[in-house]
TIBANU-735517 format. One record per residue (C-alpha): x, y, z negated; residue number from 1. Coordinates in Angstrom, 1 decimal. Layout:
REM residues N
REC       X       Y       Z  pos
REC       X       Y       Z  NUM
...
END
This chain:
REM residues 599
REC       X       Y       Z  pos
REC    38.1   -32.4     6.3    1
REC    39.3   -28.9     5.6    2
REC    37.3   -26.9     3.0    3
REC    36.5   -24.3     5.6    4
REC    35.0   -26.9     8.0    5
REC    33.1   -28.7     5.1    6
REC    31.5   -25.4     4.1    7
REC    30.4   -24.7     7.7    8
REC    28.9   -28.2     7.8    9
REC    27.0   -27.7     4.6   10
REC    25.8   -24.1     5.0   11
REC    23.3   -22.9     7.7   12
REC    24.6   -19.6     9.2   13
REC    21.0   -18.5     9.9   14
REC    20.0   -19.0     6.2   15
REC    23.1   -17.1     5.0   16
REC    22.7   -14.1     7.3   17
REC    19.0   -14.0     6.4   18
REC    20.0   -13.3     2.8   19
REC    21.3   -10.0     4.0   20
REC    19.1    -9.0     7.0   21
REC    15.7   -10.2     8.3   22
REC    16.1   -12.5    11.3   23
REC    13.5   -13.4    14.0   24
REC    13.6   -16.2    16.5   25
REC    15.1   -15.1    19.8   26
REC    14.7   -18.2    22.0   27
REC    17.3   -20.9    22.8   28
REC    17.7   -21.6    19.1   29
REC    19.1   -18.1    18.5   30
REC    17.9   -15.5    16.0   31
REC    18.2   -11.7    16.1   32
REC    18.1    -8.8    13.6   33
REC    19.2    -5.3    13.0   34
REC    23.0    -5.1    12.8   35
REC    24.2    -4.1     9.3   36
REC    27.5    -2.7    10.7   37
REC    26.1     0.2    12.7   38
REC    22.9     2.2    12.7   39
REC    20.3     0.9    15.3   40
REC    16.6     0.8    15.8   41
REC    16.3    -2.3    18.0   42
REC    17.9    -5.6    17.0   43
REC    21.2    -6.4    18.8   44
REC    22.8    -8.9    16.4   45
REC    22.3   -12.5    17.5   46
REC    22.9   -15.6    15.4   47
REC    23.3   -19.0    16.9   48
REC    22.5   -21.9    14.5   49
REC    23.8   -24.4    17.0   50
REC    27.2   -22.8    17.3   51
REC    27.5   -21.4    13.8   52
REC    28.3   -17.9    15.2   53
REC    26.9   -14.4    15.2   54
REC    27.5   -11.5    17.5   55
REC    26.3    -7.9    17.8   56
REC    25.9    -6.6    21.3   57
REC    25.7    -3.0    20.1   58
REC    29.0    -2.7    18.2   59
REC    30.7    -5.8    19.5   60
REC    31.5    -7.4    16.2   61
REC    31.0   -11.1    15.7   62
REC    32.4   -14.4    14.4   63
REC    31.4   -17.1    11.9   64
REC    29.9   -17.1     8.4   65
REC    33.3   -16.2     6.9   66
REC    33.9   -13.1     9.1   67
REC    30.3   -12.0     8.5   68
REC    30.9   -11.8     4.7   69
REC    34.4   -10.4     5.1   70
REC    33.0    -7.6     7.3   71
REC    29.9    -7.0     5.2   72
REC    31.2    -7.3     1.6   73
REC    34.8    -6.3     2.2   74
REC    36.1    -9.6     0.8   75
REC    39.4   -11.2     1.8   76
REC    39.3   -14.7     3.4   77
REC    40.4   -16.5     0.1   78
REC    37.6   -14.6    -1.7   79
REC    35.0   -15.6     0.9   80
REC    36.2   -19.2     0.7   81
REC    35.7   -19.3    -3.1   82
REC    32.3   -17.6    -2.8   83
REC    31.0   -19.9    -0.1   84
REC    32.6   -22.9    -1.7   85
REC    30.5   -22.4    -4.8   86
REC    27.4   -21.9    -2.7   87
REC    28.0   -25.1    -0.7   88
REC    29.3   -27.2    -3.6   89
REC    32.8   -27.5    -2.0   90
REC    35.7   -27.4    -4.5   91
REC    38.3   -24.8    -3.5   92
REC    41.7   -24.7    -5.3   93
REC    41.8   -21.6    -7.5   94
REC    44.0   -18.8    -6.0   95
REC    46.4   -17.4    -8.6   96
REC    48.8   -14.7    -7.4   97
REC    52.3   -15.0    -8.7   98
REC    54.1   -12.1   -10.3   99
REC    56.2   -10.2    -7.8  100
REC    54.1   -11.8    -5.0  101
REC    50.9   -10.5    -3.4  102
REC    51.1    -7.2    -5.3  103
REC    47.5    -6.1    -4.5  104
REC    46.0    -9.3    -6.0  105
REC    48.4    -8.9    -8.9  106
REC    47.1    -5.4    -9.7  107
REC    43.5    -6.7    -9.4  108
REC    44.3    -9.2   -12.0  109
REC    45.8    -6.6   -14.3  110
REC    42.7    -4.5   -14.1  111
REC    40.5    -7.5   -14.9  112
REC    42.6    -8.1   -18.1  113
REC    42.3    -4.4   -19.0  114
REC    38.6    -4.4   -18.5  115
REC    38.1    -7.4   -20.7  116
REC    40.4    -5.8   -23.4  117
REC    38.3    -2.6   -23.4  118
REC    35.0    -4.6   -23.5  119
REC    36.2    -6.6   -26.5  120
REC    37.2    -3.5   -28.4  121
REC    33.7    -2.0   -27.7  122
REC    31.6    -5.0   -28.8  123
REC    33.7    -6.8   -31.4  124
REC    36.1    -4.3   -33.1  125
REC    35.5    -1.6   -35.7  126
REC    37.4     0.8   -33.5  127
REC    34.6     0.6   -31.0  128
REC    32.0     1.9   -33.5  129
REC    32.2     5.5   -32.2  130
REC    31.5     4.3   -28.7  131
REC    28.7     2.0   -29.8  132
REC    27.1     4.9   -31.6  133
REC    27.4     7.1   -28.5  134
REC    25.7     4.4   -26.3  135
REC    22.9     4.0   -28.9  136
REC    22.3     7.8   -28.7  137
REC    22.0     7.6   -24.9  138
REC    19.7     4.6   -25.1  139
REC    22.2     2.2   -23.5  140
REC    21.8    -1.2   -25.2  141
REC    24.2    -4.1   -25.2  142
REC    22.6    -5.8   -22.2  143
REC    23.0    -2.7   -20.1  144
REC    26.5    -2.1   -21.4  145
REC    27.6    -5.6   -20.4  146
REC    25.9    -5.3   -17.0  147
REC    28.3    -2.4   -16.2  148
REC    31.1    -3.9   -18.2  149
REC    31.5    -0.8   -20.4  150
REC    34.3    -0.7   -22.9  151
REC    36.2     1.5   -25.2  152
REC    39.9     2.6   -25.2  153
REC    41.2     2.9   -28.8  154
REC    42.7     6.2   -30.0  155
REC    46.0     4.4   -30.6  156
REC    48.8     5.5   -28.3  157
REC    49.7     2.1   -26.8  158
REC    46.9    -0.4   -27.7  159
REC    46.5    -1.6   -24.1  160
REC    50.2    -1.5   -23.4  161
REC    51.0    -3.8   -26.3  162
REC    48.2    -6.2   -25.3  163
REC    49.6    -6.4   -21.7  164
REC    53.2    -6.7   -22.8  165
REC    52.0    -9.6   -25.0  166
REC    50.8   -11.3   -21.8  167
REC    54.4   -11.1   -20.5  168
REC    53.8    -8.2   -18.1  169
REC    56.6    -5.7   -17.8  170
REC    56.4    -1.9   -18.0  171
REC    56.8    -1.2   -14.2  172
REC    53.9    -3.5   -13.4  173
REC    51.6    -1.7   -15.9  174
REC    52.5     1.7   -14.6  175
REC    52.1     0.6   -11.0  176
REC    48.5    -0.4   -11.8  177
REC    47.9     3.1   -13.2  178
REC    47.0     1.8   -16.7  179
REC    49.8     3.5   -18.6  180
REC    52.5     6.1   -18.1  181
REC    56.1     6.6   -19.4  182
REC    56.5     8.7   -22.6  183
REC    57.7    12.2   -21.9  184
REC    60.4    11.8   -24.5  185
REC    61.9     8.6   -25.7  186
REC    61.4     5.1   -24.3  187
REC    58.3     3.0   -23.7  188
REC    54.8     3.5   -22.4  189
REC    51.6     5.1   -23.6  190
REC    48.1     4.2   -22.6  191
REC    46.6     6.4   -19.9  192
REC    43.2     6.2   -21.6  193
REC    42.7     6.8   -25.4  194
REC    39.6     7.5   -27.4  195
REC    37.3     7.2   -24.4  196
REC    34.2     5.3   -23.3  197
REC    35.6     3.2   -20.5  198
REC    33.4     2.9   -17.3  199
REC    34.9     0.4   -14.9  200
REC    35.0     1.3   -11.2  201
REC    34.4    -1.5    -8.7  202
REC    34.8    -1.7    -4.9  203
REC    31.9    -3.0    -2.8  204
REC    33.0    -6.6    -3.2  205
REC    32.9    -6.4    -7.0  206
REC    36.7    -6.1    -7.7  207
REC    37.6    -3.9   -10.6  208
REC    39.8    -1.2    -9.1  209
REC    40.0     1.6   -11.7  210
REC    38.3     3.3   -14.6  211
REC    36.6     6.5   -15.6  212
REC    37.1     7.4   -19.2  213
REC    34.6     9.7   -21.0  214
REC    36.1    11.6   -24.0  215
REC    34.0    10.9   -27.1  216
REC    35.6    13.5   -29.5  217
REC    36.4    17.0   -28.4  218
REC    40.1    17.6   -27.9  219
REC    41.8    20.9   -26.9  220
REC    43.0    20.8   -23.3  221
REC    41.7    17.2   -22.8  222
REC    39.3    16.7   -19.8  223
REC    35.9    15.4   -20.6  224
REC    36.2    12.8   -17.8  225
REC    39.5    11.2   -16.8  226
REC    39.9     8.9   -13.8  227
REC    42.5     6.3   -12.8  228
REC    45.2     7.6   -10.5  229
REC    45.3     6.5    -6.9  230
REC    46.9     3.1    -6.6  231
REC    47.2     0.3    -4.1  232
REC    43.7    -0.8    -4.9  233
REC    42.0     2.4    -5.9  234
REC    41.2     5.3    -3.6  235
REC    38.7     7.7    -5.0  236
REC    37.3     8.6    -1.5  237
REC    36.4     4.9    -0.9  238
REC    34.6     4.0    -4.1  239
REC    30.9     4.4    -4.7  240
REC    30.1     3.7    -8.4  241
REC    27.5     1.0    -8.8  242
REC    27.5    -0.2    -5.2  243
REC    28.5    -3.8    -6.1  244
REC    25.4    -4.0    -8.3  245
REC    23.0    -2.1    -5.9  246
REC    23.4    -3.9    -2.6  247
REC    20.6    -6.4    -3.1  248
REC    18.2    -3.7    -4.2  249
REC    19.3    -1.3    -1.4  250
REC    18.4    -4.0     1.1  251
REC    15.1    -4.7    -0.6  252
REC    14.1    -1.0    -0.7  253
REC    15.7    -0.2     2.7  254
REC    17.2     2.9     1.1  255
REC    20.0     4.0    -1.3  256
REC    19.7     6.8    -3.8  257
REC    22.9     8.9    -4.2  258
REC    23.5    10.8    -7.4  259
REC    26.5    12.7    -8.8  260
REC    27.4    11.0   -12.1  261
REC    28.2     7.4   -13.2  262
REC    25.9     7.8   -16.2  263
REC    23.0     8.8   -13.9  264
REC    23.4     5.3   -12.3  265
REC    23.4     3.5   -15.6  266
REC    20.3     5.4   -16.8  267
REC    18.5     4.7   -13.5  268
REC    19.1     0.9   -14.0  269
REC    17.6     1.3   -17.5  270
REC    14.5     2.7   -15.8  271
REC    14.4    -0.2   -13.3  272
REC    15.6     1.8   -10.3  273
REC    18.6    -0.2    -9.1  274
REC    19.2     0.9    -5.4  275
REC    21.4     3.7    -6.6  276
REC    25.1     4.7    -6.4  277
REC    27.2     7.7    -7.5  278
REC    29.7     9.8    -5.6  279
REC    31.4    10.6    -8.9  280
REC    31.1    14.3    -8.7  281
REC    32.6    14.7    -5.2  282
REC    31.2    15.2    -1.8  283
REC    30.5    12.0     0.1  284
REC    33.2    10.9     2.4  285
REC    32.9     9.2     5.8  286
REC    34.5     6.0     4.3  287
REC    31.8     5.8     1.6  288
REC    29.1     6.4     4.2  289
REC    30.4     3.7     6.5  290
REC    30.0     1.3     3.6  291
REC    26.4     2.3     3.1  292
REC    25.7     2.2     6.8  293
REC    26.3    -1.5     6.7  294
REC    23.4    -1.9     4.4  295
REC    20.8     0.8     5.1  296
REC    20.2     3.8     7.4  297
REC    18.2     5.8     4.8  298
REC    19.9     8.0     2.2  299
REC    18.1     9.6    -0.7  300
REC    20.0    12.4    -2.4  301
REC    19.4    13.5    -6.0  302
REC    21.3    16.8    -6.6  303
REC    22.4    18.3    -9.8  304
REC    20.6    21.6   -10.0  305
REC    23.8    23.8   -10.3  306
REC    25.3    25.4    -7.2  307
REC    28.4    23.2    -7.2  308
REC    26.3    20.1    -7.1  309
REC    24.2    21.5    -4.3  310
REC    27.2    22.4    -2.2  311
REC    28.9    19.1    -2.7  312
REC    25.7    17.2    -1.7  313
REC    25.2    19.5     1.3  314
REC    28.7    18.7     2.6  315
REC    27.9    15.0     2.3  316
REC    24.5    15.4     4.0  317
REC    26.2    17.1     7.0  318
REC    28.6    14.2     7.5  319
REC    25.7    11.8     7.1  320
REC    23.6    13.7     9.6  321
REC    26.4    13.5    12.1  322
REC    26.4     9.7    11.6  323
REC    22.7     9.3    12.3  324
REC    21.4     8.7     8.8  325
REC    17.7     9.3     7.9  326
REC    18.0    11.6     4.9  327
REC    15.6    12.3     2.1  328
REC    15.9    14.2    -1.2  329
REC    14.5    13.6    -4.8  330
REC    13.4    16.9    -6.2  331
REC    14.0    17.2    -9.9  332
REC    12.2    20.2   -11.4  333
REC    13.7    22.3   -14.2  334
REC    11.0    20.9   -16.5  335
REC    12.3    17.4   -15.7  336
REC    15.9    18.0   -16.8  337
REC    19.2    18.8   -15.1  338
REC    20.0    15.4   -13.6  339
REC    18.6    11.8   -13.4  340
REC    20.3    10.8   -16.7  341
REC    18.6    13.7   -18.5  342
REC    15.2    12.8   -16.9  343
REC    15.4     9.1   -17.8  344
REC    16.1    10.0   -21.5  345
REC    13.0    12.1   -21.5  346
REC    10.6    10.3   -19.2  347
REC    11.8     7.1   -17.3  348
REC     8.4     6.6   -15.6  349
REC     8.8    10.1   -14.1  350
REC    12.1     9.1   -12.5  351
REC    10.6     5.9   -11.1  352
REC     7.8     8.0    -9.5  353
REC    10.2    10.6    -8.0  354
REC    12.4     7.8    -6.6  355
REC     9.5     6.4    -4.8  356
REC     8.4     9.7    -3.3  357
REC    11.5    11.5    -1.9  358
REC    10.9    14.5     0.5  359
REC    12.5    15.2     3.9  360
REC    15.8    17.0     3.5  361
REC    14.4    20.0     5.4  362
REC    11.5    20.3     2.9  363
REC    14.1    20.4     0.1  364
REC    16.1    23.2     2.0  365
REC    12.9    25.2     2.4  366
REC    12.1    24.9    -1.4  367
REC    15.7    25.9    -2.2  368
REC    15.6    28.9     0.1  369
REC    12.3    30.1    -1.3  370
REC    13.9    30.0    -4.8  371
REC    17.0    31.9    -3.6  372
REC    15.5    34.5    -1.2  373
REC    12.7    37.1    -1.5  374
REC    11.0    36.6     1.8  375
REC     8.7    39.6     1.2  376
REC    11.7    41.8     2.1  377
REC    13.4    41.9     5.5  378
REC    16.8    41.0     4.1  379
REC    15.3    38.0     2.4  380
REC    13.6    36.9     5.6  381
REC    16.9    37.3     7.5  382
REC    18.9    35.3     4.9  383
REC    16.4    32.5     4.8  384
REC    16.2    32.3     8.6  385
REC    20.0    32.0     8.9  386
REC    20.1    29.4     6.1  387
REC    17.3    27.2     7.5  388
REC    18.3    27.6    11.2  389
REC    21.8    26.5    10.3  390
REC    20.3    23.2     9.0  391
REC    17.8    22.9    11.9  392
REC    20.7    23.1    14.4  393
REC    22.1    19.9    12.9  394
REC    18.9    17.9    13.7  395
REC    19.5    15.8    16.8  396
REC    15.9    15.5    17.9  397
REC    14.4    18.5    19.8  398
REC    10.9    17.6    18.5  399
REC    12.2    17.7    14.9  400
REC    13.8    21.1    15.6  401
REC    10.6    22.5    17.0  402
REC     8.6    21.2    14.0  403
REC    10.8    23.0    11.5  404
REC    11.1    26.2    13.5  405
REC     7.3    26.3    13.5  406
REC     7.3    25.8     9.7  407
REC     9.9    28.6     9.2  408
REC     7.8    30.9    11.4  409
REC     4.8    30.2     9.1  410
REC     6.8    30.8     5.9  411
REC     8.6    34.1     6.8  412
REC     6.0    35.3     9.4  413
REC     8.4    35.7    12.3  414
REC     7.5    34.7    15.8  415
REC     8.9    31.3    16.9  416
REC    10.4    32.8    20.1  417
REC    12.6    35.1    18.0  418
REC    13.7    32.2    15.8  419
REC    14.5    30.1    18.9  420
REC    16.6    33.0    20.2  421
REC    18.5    33.2    16.9  422
REC    19.0    29.4    17.0  423
REC    20.4    29.5    20.6  424
REC    22.7    32.5    20.1  425
REC    24.0    31.9    16.6  426
REC    23.2    28.7    14.9  427
REC    23.9    26.2    17.6  428
REC    27.6    26.9    17.3  429
REC    27.5    24.6    14.2  430
REC    26.5    21.6    16.4  431
REC    29.7    21.8    18.5  432
REC    31.8    21.4    15.4  433
REC    30.0    18.3    14.1  434
REC    31.6    14.9    14.4  435
REC    30.0    12.7    17.1  436
REC    27.1    10.5    15.9  437
REC    28.1     6.9    15.4  438
REC    25.5     4.6    16.8  439
REC    25.2     1.9    19.4  440
REC    23.0     4.2    21.5  441
REC    25.5     7.2    21.5  442
REC    28.8     5.3    21.7  443
REC    30.6     5.3    25.1  444
REC    29.6     2.0    26.7  445
REC    32.3    -0.3    27.9  446
REC    32.2    -0.6    31.6  447
REC    31.9    -4.3    32.6  448
REC    32.4    -5.3    36.3  449
REC    30.3    -8.0    38.0  450
REC    33.2   -10.4    38.0  451
REC    33.7    -9.9    34.2  452
REC    30.0   -10.6    33.6  453
REC    30.2   -13.7    35.9  454
REC    33.3   -14.9    34.1  455
REC    31.7   -14.4    30.7  456
REC    28.7   -16.4    31.8  457
REC    30.7   -19.4    33.1  458
REC    33.1   -19.6    30.2  459
REC    30.1   -19.3    27.7  460
REC    28.4   -22.1    29.6  461
REC    31.3   -24.4    29.1  462
REC    30.3   -24.5    25.4  463
REC    26.6   -24.2    25.8  464
REC    25.6   -26.8    28.4  465
REC    26.5   -30.5    28.3  466
REC    27.2   -31.0    32.0  467
REC    28.7   -27.6    32.7  468
REC    32.3   -28.7    32.4  469
REC    31.9   -31.2    35.3  470
REC    30.2   -28.5    37.5  471
REC    32.7   -25.6    36.7  472
REC    36.2   -27.1    36.1  473
REC    36.8   -28.5    39.7  474
REC    35.5   -25.3    41.3  475
REC    36.7   -22.4    39.2  476
REC    40.3   -21.2    39.9  477
REC    42.2   -19.7    37.0  478
REC    43.7   -16.9    39.3  479
REC    40.2   -15.8    40.3  480
REC    39.2   -14.8    36.8  481
REC    39.8   -11.3    35.4  482
REC    41.6   -10.8    32.1  483
REC    41.1   -11.8    29.3  484
REC    38.9   -14.6    30.7  485
REC    41.8   -15.9    32.8  486
REC    43.8   -16.6    29.6  487
REC    40.8   -18.0    27.7  488
REC    40.0   -20.4    30.6  489
REC    43.6   -21.5    30.9  490
REC    43.7   -22.4    27.2  491
REC    40.3   -24.1    27.5  492
REC    41.7   -26.4    30.2  493
REC    44.8   -27.2    28.1  494
REC    42.9   -28.1    25.0  495
REC    40.2   -29.9    26.9  496
REC    42.7   -32.2    28.7  497
REC    44.5   -32.8    25.4  498
REC    41.3   -33.8    23.7  499
REC    39.6   -35.6    26.6  500
REC    40.0   -39.0    25.2  501
REC    38.5   -38.0    21.9  502
REC    34.8   -38.2    21.2  503
REC    34.0   -34.5    20.5  504
REC    30.6   -32.9    20.5  505
REC    30.2   -29.5    22.1  506
REC    30.0   -27.9    18.6  507
REC    33.1   -29.5    17.2  508
REC    35.1   -28.7    20.3  509
REC    33.9   -25.1    20.2  510
REC    35.1   -24.9    16.5  511
REC    38.5   -26.5    17.5  512
REC    38.9   -24.0    20.4  513
REC    38.3   -21.0    18.1  514
REC    41.0   -22.4    15.7  515
REC    43.3   -22.9    18.8  516
REC    42.8   -19.2    19.8  517
REC    43.8   -18.1    16.3  518
REC    46.8   -20.4    16.3  519
REC    48.2   -18.9    19.6  520
REC    47.5   -15.3    18.6  521
REC    44.3   -14.8    20.6  522
REC    42.0   -14.4    17.5  523
REC    41.0   -11.0    18.9  524
REC    39.2   -12.8    21.7  525
REC    37.0   -15.0    19.5  526
REC    34.3   -12.4    19.1  527
REC    34.2   -11.9    22.9  528
REC    34.0   -15.7    23.4  529
REC    31.1   -16.0    20.8  530
REC    29.2   -13.3    22.6  531
REC    29.6   -15.1    25.9  532
REC    28.3   -18.3    24.4  533
REC    25.2   -16.6    22.9  534
REC    24.6   -14.7    26.1  535
REC    24.9   -17.7    28.4  536
REC    22.5   -19.7    26.2  537
REC    20.0   -16.8    26.5  538
REC    20.3   -16.6    30.3  539
REC    19.6   -20.3    30.9  540
REC    16.8   -20.6    28.3  541
REC    14.0   -22.6    29.9  542
REC    16.0   -23.5    33.1  543
REC    15.9   -26.9    34.7  544
REC    19.2   -28.8    35.3  545
REC    19.0   -27.8    39.0  546
REC    18.4   -24.2    38.2  547
REC    21.4   -24.2    35.9  548
REC    23.5   -25.6    38.8  549
REC    22.2   -22.9    41.1  550
REC    23.2   -20.2    38.6  551
REC    26.7   -21.8    38.3  552
REC    27.1   -21.8    42.1  553
REC    26.0   -18.2    42.3  554
REC    28.4   -17.0    39.7  555
REC    31.3   -19.0    41.1  556
REC    30.6   -17.5    44.5  557
REC    30.5   -14.0    43.1  558
REC    33.9   -14.5    41.2  559
REC    35.5   -16.0    44.3  560
REC    34.3   -13.1    46.5  561
REC    35.4   -10.4    44.0  562
REC    38.8   -12.1    43.6  563
REC    39.1   -12.3    47.4  564
REC    38.3    -8.6    47.8  565
REC    40.7    -7.6    45.1  566
REC    43.6    -9.6    46.7  567
REC    42.8    -8.2    50.1  568
REC    42.9    -4.6    48.8  569
REC    46.2    -5.3    47.0  570
REC    47.8    -6.7    50.2  571
REC    46.5    -3.8    52.2  572
REC    48.1    -1.3    49.8  573
REC    51.4    -3.3    49.8  574
REC    51.4    -3.4    53.6  575
REC    51.0     0.4    53.8  576
REC    53.8     0.8    51.3  577
REC    56.1    -1.5    53.3  578
REC    55.3     0.4    56.5  579
REC    56.2     3.7    54.8  580
REC    59.5     2.4    53.5  581
REC    60.4     0.7    56.8  582
REC    61.0    -2.7    55.1  583
REC    60.3    -4.9    58.1  584
REC    61.0    -8.2    56.4  585
REC    58.6    -7.5    53.6  586
REC    56.1    -6.2    56.1  587
REC    56.1    -9.5    58.1  588
REC    55.7   -11.6    54.9  589
REC    52.8    -9.5    53.7  590
REC    51.1    -9.6    57.1  591
REC    51.4   -13.4    57.1  592
REC    49.8   -13.6    53.6  593
REC    47.1   -11.2    54.7  594
REC    46.3   -13.4    57.8  595
REC    46.1   -16.5    55.7  596
REC    43.8   -14.8    53.2  597
REC    41.4   -13.7    56.0  598
REC    41.3   -17.2    57.5  599
END
């Protein structure tokens, strides 16, 4: 048995998915829960224990346990195979990329080596003493340092380069990974990072993709923080620091805290608040927010108090609002410190309390505006009104808008009717420039015809009901089906006839058929097929055998009728075209076909 099939046999898909999202029984042996791949308020993701499949009817994603983790964790198939193999107790041959082959995996491997090198220098070498002293001053002990795999880059010009060359890597490979650069004069390489505390950067699946190096001794013209360059595996706009360690806590708390600096994240873990990530000093990107949207719909921002930090966070908030996130803010007072790291050094319990009691983003904006504007003067009132109304215009719900307009009226003592007029005339222009909200409720729905629905039901039933094959196969014509069901049904007949003599259960045949679709290049239809199986099982839940037969007959009749109507309309159009062109031979042949169709 293939390792993939053995893993499926040993692991329960319901148990696996339940580790990531809560599931509730949904009848017919199915379970449902909130989809982690798009924002939604009502469950639309269904999991079938019997068929080992899942499907979301909101965003149309689906598949098996492998595709679920690949989609959710960003893993490749070999990585998921290794991960689930360990979980199931199935031995999987170790995947080792060869040099010059599978370049992306090769660069991952180089970064893992570099990370271990920096860690070893920090913990075991005299050269790491300066970094150990720095961490001690910040209250970061060995356990926390190892949790984040912190390291130290020696001040020597080529310490890492010599280590990697000793492992039989060549210069071009090391520079391609962004770990070193060519000397400006002379031959050879120099390390990109020297004399810095090394903070590894990981993608959401836990791959080490780059580094941030913090300078520990002041140097003229040297940046305090230095990041890895963009490479095949590292794109700054995609990475959220700490996400690989935070996912479980984010799911548990149903929210993620977003801070600016990497050290803010490390300090927060020290205080026991682990559902936290850092944007690394830049505004959040849509790519980063998409990753978070798979895990939670609630974002809790903690701004640096300076203007740059506020504006960066504000840009991220606007993108998040357009994507339908529920947004809260942690308010750090001047007496608390300038950022979460500062606060944790002074009073970790205070950070825990603030993290548990975030305020609505509009409450934060009100507090910010009252600090910035003197509302006892008309100019201050006008400035605050414009600032707050701009943010109110970004709220999707009319009731929410009305609530905050009323609050603004109370604060600046201006009639709500005047504020509504300002909102209508000036501030609502901002709404037209926002990206469209991404959610199952606001997406353009795919139009499905009756014949497509009937085809989906019948094909799904072939894998859901023991006797359905005998009821459907003799009566359902391939040509009557719309695409892509016509192709799927044709392949079903081919494989079914090939395997007819073999003693297959429905489940094993369904698994075989999915593999068959992948083999012939129809893997894009597997999700559609999984959805049809789940839906068909739901539709006949509780039906007697006779009732199932009635449903089959009704859907077969509908498909035949729709197919007949479509063929009639095609022939009528062809006949009109033949008449206009004067093609009498073609006209006679078409009229003969039309007469046979009507009879």
